[in-house]
N, C-alpha and C positions, 0 to 999 in steps of 0.2 A: 672492803671485801677481804677476808682472810683467805689466803691461798694455802691449801694443803700441799706440802712438798713430798708427801709419801706417795710415790708412784705405785709401788706394789708392797703389800704387807703379807708376810707368811708367819704362821705359828708352827714351827717345826720342833721335833723332839731333840733332846740333848744328844750330842754326838761325841764319840770318843775321838781324841786327837789322833789323826792318821795322816800319813804322808800321801800327797796326791800330786799329779802333774796336770795342771789345767790344759784343756784341749785334747784330752786323750780318752780312750775307751778302756775300761777295766772289767774283767770277767766278774760276774756277780752270782755264780752258782747256777743251779738248775731249778726249773719249775718242778712240781711234783710229777708231771707227765709232759710229754712232748705235745706241742700244739701249733697249728697253723690256721689262719683265717679266724682267729679268736678275737676277743675284745679285752680291753683294759680300761677301767674307769677309776679315776682318782676319787677316793672317798673324802668326806669332810674331815676325818681324823688323820689324813695323810697317808693312809694305807692304800693299796691298789688292789681292786677286785679284778681277777683274770678269769674269764669264763669262756666256755665253748672251745671250738677247734678240735676237740677230741672227746666224744661221748658226752656225758651229762655232768662231768666233774667241774669244779670251780676251786679257786684257791686265792689266797691273800698274800701280797708282798708287804712286809713291814720294813720301812726304811730305817727304823731305829735299831733293828737287829740284823737287817740284810738277809732275812730268811723268807722262804715261801712255805706256807702251811695250808693244808686243805681246809675248805669251808663246806657248807651245805651243798648238796647237788641240785642241779637244775631239774625241772620236771620233764624236759625233752632234750635229747641230744641235738646239737646244732653247731654249725660253723658258718662263717660269713654272715653273722647276725650283727646287731648293733647293741651297744650298751650306753645308756644315757643317764647321767646323774640328775635326779629330779630335785626340786627345790626343798623337799622335805628330807633329803639325804638318802632316800632309797634309789635303787638303780633299776631302770627299765631295760630288760633284755627282750628284743623283738625280732621275730622272723628268723631267717637263716635256712640252712638246708642240712639234711642228714643223709649223706650220699646223694641219691637222686630224688629224695623225698623232701617236700617243702612243708614243714609242720604248720606254718601259719599262726602259731600260738605266740603268746608273750607271757612274761612272768616278771615279778618284782623281787629284787633282793633287798632284804632289810639288814643293814650292818649291825643293828642292836641285837638281833637274834641269830644272825649268820645263816638264815634260811631263805629259800626261794618260795614264792607263792604265785600260783597261776592268776593271770588277769585276763582282760578281754582278748579276742582273736582279731588278727588283721582281716580286713575285708578281702584283700587279695594276698594269698600266701606268696612270700617272696624272700629272696636273699640278695646279698651284695647291694643293698640299698644304703641310703644315708639317713641318719636321724639327727634332728637338731632341736635342742631345748629352746623354746620361744620365751619371750619376756613375760607372757601371761601364764607360764607354767606348763603349757601343753607341749607336745612333742610332734614335730612335723616329720613324716616318713615319706621319702620320695626317691624315685629312680632305682628300682630294683629289677631283679630277674624273676619271672613268674613261671618258668618252665618252658613254655613255647617261645618266649621272647621277652623283651623289655616290658616293664610295668608302666602303663600310661596314667594310672591313677595315683594321686597323692592322698595321704591319710593324716588325720590328727588324733593323737592319743590324749585323752583327758584323764589325769590322775584322780580327779575327784569322783568321776563315775566309773573309771576303770574300763573305758570302752574306746574303740577306734571308730572314727567317722570319716567318710569320704570328704576330701578337701579340695577337689578339683582335678583337672587333668593336666598332664605335661606331655612334651613331645615323645617321651618314652625312650629312656636310655639308662643302662645300668653301668656301674663303674664310674658314675659321676660323683660330684661332691656337692655338699650343701653347707654354706658358711654363713653364720649369723653375723650380720653387719652391725656397726654402731647405728642406733636408731631403731633396730628391731626387725628390719627386713632380712630376707635370706637370699643369698646368691646361689643359684643352682647352675653349675657349670659342667659341661660334658656333652658327648655326642657332637653335634655340629653347631650348637648355639648355647647361649646362656639365657637365663630368665630370672626374674625376681619374684619372690613370694612376699606379699604384704599381709601380716597378721591382722592389721586394722581393718582391711577390706575383705580379707580372705581370698584375694585374687592373685593369679599368676600373670605376669606381663613379660614380654620379650625384653631382653637387654642386649647390649652390644655383642656381636659375634666374636668368638675367640680369633686370635690372629692366625691360627692354623686353618681357619675356614677356607675352602669347603671340606677339608678333611676332618673326620670325626676324631675326638680325643677321649680316651678312657684310661683308667688306672693311674691318673695323675694325682697330685695333691693340691689343695687350695687352703692357704693359711692366712688368717687375718693379721695384718700388720698394725703396729701401734698408731700409725697415721690414718687408719680407717680403710686403707686400700687392701687388696687381696693379692697374694703371690700365688699364681698357678704355675706349677712346675712339672716337667717330665710327662710321662704317660705313653700310651700306645696309640699311634695315629691310625685310624680306621681299623683298629684291632689287629694290626699287622706289625708295623715297624715302630720300634721304641725310639723316642725323640729326646733330645737334650734341650728342648725349647723351654723358655721361661717367659712369663708375661705378667703384667700388673693390671688388675681391674680397678678402675677409679669410680666409686659410686657417685661422685659429684657429676661426672660427665657421662657415666654409664657406658664407658668404652674400655677396651683392652689395648695395651701397648706392650711391645716386646721389651724385655729388660735383661740384657746379658744372656748367657747360655750356661747350662749345667756343664761341669767338667767331663761328665760322662752321661750318655743317654741312659735313662732308667725309668722303670714303671713298677707299680705295686711297692713303692718305697714309702717312707714316712716324712712328714714335714712338721717340725715341732718348734714353737717359739721359745727361745732361750731368755733368761733374764737380760734385760736391756733391749729386747726387741728384735735381735737377730734370729734367723730361722735355720735350724739344723735339718738338712736333707740327708737321709741315711738309707743305705741298702737299696733293695730292688733287684730287678733283673734287666738285662740288656740284650740287644739283638745278637751279639757275637756268640753263636752256638748256644743261644739261650743261657748265657752265663749269669751266675748270681754275683751281685755287686757287693764288695766288701767296703768300698770307700764311702766317705761322707763329705759333705761340703756345707758351707755356711753362706747364707744370703745376707748381705749388708744392704738394708733397705735405703740407707742414706746415699751410699755410693752406687747402688743399682748394679751390684756385681756379686758373683759367687766365687768363693775361695775354697781351696781344698782344706779339709778338716781331719785328715788322717784316715785310718782304716779301723773298722770294727774288728773285734776279736774273731768274729765269725760272719761271713757273708750270709745275707738272708733277705727274703722278701715275704710278703703277707705276714709280717711281724707287727708288733705294737710298739709305740714310742710314747712315753708318758713323762711330762715334766713333774718332778717331785717337789715337795714344799721346801726342800733344802737347796734347790737350784740345780740339782743333777737330773739326768734323764735316764729312765729305765727303759731298756730295749729288750724285748722278750720274745722267744719262740720264733715261728715262721718256718719257711722252707729253705734249706741250704743246698741240697742237690736234687736232681730230678726224681730219683727214686732210691729209697723210700722217702727221703727228703725232710720229713717233719722233725723239728729239733726241740729240745727242752731247755737249751742254754739261754742265759740272760747276761746282760752286761750293763754297766753304768757309764754314761758319758759325763765327764767333768768339763763344763764350758770354760773357755779362756776368761781370765780376769779382764774386765772392761771398764776403765776409768773414763767417764764422759761428763759433759755438762748436764746438769739435771734438767735443763730446759730443752736444749737441742738434741740431747742424747748422742752427741758427737764430741770429738776432741777438736781443738785444744781446750785447756782450762786457763783461767785468769786468776790472779790474786784477788781475794775477797769475793770470789764468785761461788755459787752453789754448784756442787758436783756430786756425782753418784759413782760408786764402785759396784759393778755387777759381777756376780760369780756364783760359786756354790760353797756351802758350808763355811760361810764367812763368820757366822755367829751362831750361838746355840739358842738364842731367844730373839723375840722381836721387842723393841723398846723405842719410845719416842721421848725426846728431850722437852723440857719446859722452856718456852720462850720468855724473854729474849736471851737469858743467860744460857749459853750452850756449854756442856761439859766436854772434856777431852777423853772421857771414858764413859761408855754407855753400854749397858748389858754385858759388862765385863770386857768390852772390846775397846781398843785404841787404834788410831791410824797415824803412823809416823810418816812424815813427808820430808825427804832429803832433796833440796833443790840443787840446781846446777853449780851453785857456789859452794856446795858442801855443807850448808846450814840445815840442821834438822829441827823440825817443829812438829808438835802434835796438832792435828786438825781438830777443830771444834765439830762435834757430831750432832746432827739433828735426828737421825733415825738409823737403827741397825736391825737387820733381820738375817736369816740364813743366806738369802740370795741378793741382798742389796744393802749398801751403806750410803747414807746421804750426809755430806759434810761441807764445811766451808773451807775453801783453799786459804791457808793462812796469809794474812797481810805480810808483805815483804818477801814473798816467795820469788826468787829470781827467775827471769825468763830462761828457757832452755828445757832440757829433759829432766824431770824430777822423778824420784823413785818413791813409790808408795809401798809401805809394808804394814801388815796387820800385826797387832800385838795381842796375844792371848786368844787367837782364833781357835775354834775346835778342831780344825784341820791344819796341817803344816802347809802353808801356802808360800810360794816364792814371791819376791817383790815384783812389782809391775811398773813399767815406765809410763809416764804421762807427760805430754808436751805442755809447757807453760808459756803463755804469751801475755803481753801487757793487756790485751783486749781479747775477749772471746764472746761476742754478742750472741745471746741465746734468748728466744722468746718462749715462754711457757704456753702449753696448749692443753686442751682437753683431749679425750681419747680419739676424737674424729679429726684431729689436727686443727680444730677451731681455736683461735687465739684465746688464751686465758685473759680475758679483758672485759671491761664494762664501758658503757658510754654515759656521758652526761650531756643533757640538752639544756641550754640556757634560754629561759623565757624573757620576753621584753621587760618584765618587771624584776629581772635578775634572779628569780627563783630557779632552782635547778631540779631537773627530773633525771633520776638514774635509770638507765636502761640496763636491766640485769644481764649477767653473763649468759651467753647462749641465745640471746634474743636478737632478732633482726633489727638493725639500726636504720631508721628511715630518715633520709635527709629532706629538709623542707625549708621553712621560713626562719629557722632559728639556728644559732651556732650549735654544733655538736662536737664534743671532744671524745676521743677514744683513749682509754687508759689501759695500757698493756703492762703485764708483769714480765720482767726480764731478769737477766743476770749477766755478769761479765762485762758491763759497760761503764762502770763508775770511774775507771782510770782513763776516760776519754780526754781529749784536749778541750776544744771549745764546743758549745752547742751548735755553732755554725757548721761543724764537721759531722753532724748527725743528720742523716737523711732517711726518709721513709717513702716507700712507693706502695700503692695499691693498684694492682693490675698494670703496673708500669707507669702510672700517673703519680707525680710527686705531690706529697701532702706535707704541710709544715709541722715540724716537731717543736713543741713549746717547752718541753722539759725532758731531760734524760739524766737520771742519777739514782741515788738511793731511794728506796720506797719509804724509808723512815717509819715503818709501822711495826717495828719490833722483831722482824725476821732478818737476822744477819745474812748478808749476801744477796738479799732480794732487792732488785732494782725496779724502777718504774719509768715508763715512757708515755708522755702525753702527746697526742697527735690531734690536730684540728682537721676535721673532715670538711672539705670544701667543694665548691661547684666544679672543680677540676675532675671530679668523679662522675659528672653527668654523662650518661650513656655508657659508662664502664661497667660491664657485667663480670669482670674478672676480679675475684675477691682475694687474690694472693698478695699477701703483705710481706715486704722485706725491709728490714732495718739495716742501715749501713752506718758504721761508726768508725771514723778515721780511716775510711776505705775498706774496712772489714765487714763483710756481709753476715747477717744472721741466718738462721734457718727460715724457711718459708712457711708462713702460717696462713690460715684462712679467716676472713671476716665477712660477715653477711651485711653488706651495705646496700640499701634499696633507696630509690629515688621517689620523692613525692611528685605530685603533678605540677611541675614548674614551681614548686614551693607552695602551691595552693591546693585547694580541693578540686578533684576531678568531678565535675557535676554528673558525669555518666555513671559513676560508681557509688555504691552505698558506703556508709561509714564502716570502719573495721576497728574493733577494740583489740589491742595486742597486750594490754596489761593494765592493772590497777594497783596503786600503792597508797599507803597512808601518807598524806602530805607532810605530816610532822616528823614521822620516823623513817620514811622511805622504805617501809617494810610491808608485808602482807597482813600484819596484825591490825585489823580495823574493827572498831566498836561503834555502836549506835551513837550518832552525833558527831562522828569524826569527819574531817575534810579529806577527800580523796583526790588523787590525780589520776585521771583516765587518759592513757595515751594510746595512739593508734594512727589511722590515716583517714582523710576525707570526712573529718568530724564537724567542720564548720566552714562557711564560705569566706569568713574574714576573722580578724583577731580583735577582741575587745575584752574589757573587764570592768568590775566595780570594786572600789576600794573599801567599802564599809557595808555593814548590814543596813537594811535588809537586802539579802541577795535575791535575784530574780529567777523565776522558772525558765525564762528565755531572755537572752540579752538582745539588744536591738540590732546588733551587727550581723546576726545569723539566725536562721530559723532552726536552732538546735536545742533539743531537750534531752534530758537524761531521765528515763523512766525506770522505776524500781518496782519489784514485786517480791513480797515476803510475808512475814507474819508479825502481828503485834503481841504475840503470846497466846492469843485466843482465836483469832480469826485471820484468814488470808487477806492481805491488804495490798494495794498498789497505788502508785502516784508518781509525780515528778519530783526530782531533787532540786533544791536551790543551787544556782550556778553563780560563780564569781568570776570565771575566766573561760573563754573559749578561743581556740585557734584550730587550724586544720589538723594539728597533730596532738593537741592536748586540751582537756577540759578539767577545771577544778570545780568540784561539787561537794555538797554536804549530804551525808546519810542522815535523814531525819531521826531524832532520838526516839520516836515512837516505834521504830522497827526493832523487834526483839532479836536477841542473839540467835544465830542460826543462819540458814542459807537465804540469800537475797539475790535475785536476778537483776543485772544491770544491762540496759540497752540504750544505745544512743540513737536518737531519731533526728535526722536532718531533713526538714520538710516532710516529704512522703517516703524518704528512704530510711530503712531501719538497718542497724548493725546486727552483728552476732550478739548473742546474750552471754555475758560472763557471770558465773555464779560466785558470789563472795560468801565466805563463812564468817559472819560477824561474831566477835568474841565479847565477853563482858569487860 
């Protein structure tokens, strides 16, 4: 498996070299008019559409020039509306209010023409709602104010038809949040409880109560973290007192848990993910004489704490905060004082430089490990190096590392972009504090310190904190079945090995000093070292999954190398029925691969491996043709349905091997390329049907 090490990729405009102080706010001029309760949507070309908050006008912010310019006007005046970037690049502006009037209309902004065009109307006119783009391209509208009170109906906007449809009912609360989770569900948090919307079923279901329950919560922020959890911060309890509360929602357990506290209570603030995964909390208002907050703070999701991040140039609430493609954050408009209050000013936040392990997203770093430098305006272009030979200059950028012994080396670079640089820490870098300095960056950046240790174990993950790993299952005849990344691993009657991608471990002592636990249960490590597949700095760890995991439902995996622990990652390990088939349950197919290539490319006549659970009552096989439609050890058949090119046909596939977890079968050559349905039948029990697409 080739592992992509590019965590984030941005294509930003060229920038003039300017001096900046990371971790500070800098004035960025004024919008064309003052706005509050407006929207800001990052367009595909890197510009920002700012609309609403004052009449019908709209404008664009161009990061390459640092200027605001007017664009086409909306069809209706509105504030406290929503702006959602659609998959085709247009922006949906929905709902809002114009004084005490609720237009109930929606319109689409087309960046190619700079014009707004009316689209369908909301079924319930509302403002202060939340809008979320779903994986299917539709937009979920939920939790607004409809005049007499909170809106209890949710709606779906379909860009293909330009219409809104009722999507169900919710408890009815405005000032809440709707956060798209990894996997496609939406967390709706606010009022006195939280719930989940599942686009697959179209249903809402209760989730865990916020830790502030039974008090209601409004005007907070809810920001998705890189590990798939959600930070819920601040807000107004019961619509009265502003709180400094912060909590984390875990979609795996469906629960909320407190995590530190804000440095100051705030509501109607913003929460924006910075390069590297930290969260910028900025502005808002607080209880003290209804004061406007100037301060900002950063949430470190690894440490679970909030640290001060300086003051904005202007205190504000009901403003917008947008991460730009160069890694900076545009903060615009809002209310600064009680009356008249609405402001036109804008400012740019330059995040601190952050050197971390590319795997764990934390310090320290280790020699010959993969690391990332996050920040803003690090490079003018995005570029990736060709493996395995890595250059020390990429996209016109170099990274100089001076170690604690005073030795300077250029790091080999894998990837550069305006907000991220991936590199290999040079071999021989001495332990201690190293200084990292960029050469030829478009902005003048100060050096940054990075701690270097002999070991810095880090495990790579996917977006939902699932381990970047695959499994290998060994059959009695020594054939191997690969369980692809992201697939549940079922333990049963055969050895299973988990192969993890890691970094920062190759300077270990002996293999005996490498331990792994899953849910606290120790599992044997059979290899820990270089991956050896052409990616410098990439390490590999092989773990044998054993019966020690029986009854263990905790999938948290930790690697410890010479006493140094890695980041915690998740694996989905499931148990078979005592290693055999559960006669009470039907067969389940979880995947099918070409037995020769271990890929999904399957042609007529090919042998396939079908893996899953409960597929046979015993294990047996035949060594030579002719294969049988049913082997003597189990009443298991594989039925196929498809086409011979002219007619629909069906029949059983010849089988050479069966076990509770795997079947080897042949796709008869008379099946034509195209879709073929595969079903496993064990006695009278039938599995799910998996559709293969046969190729020539």
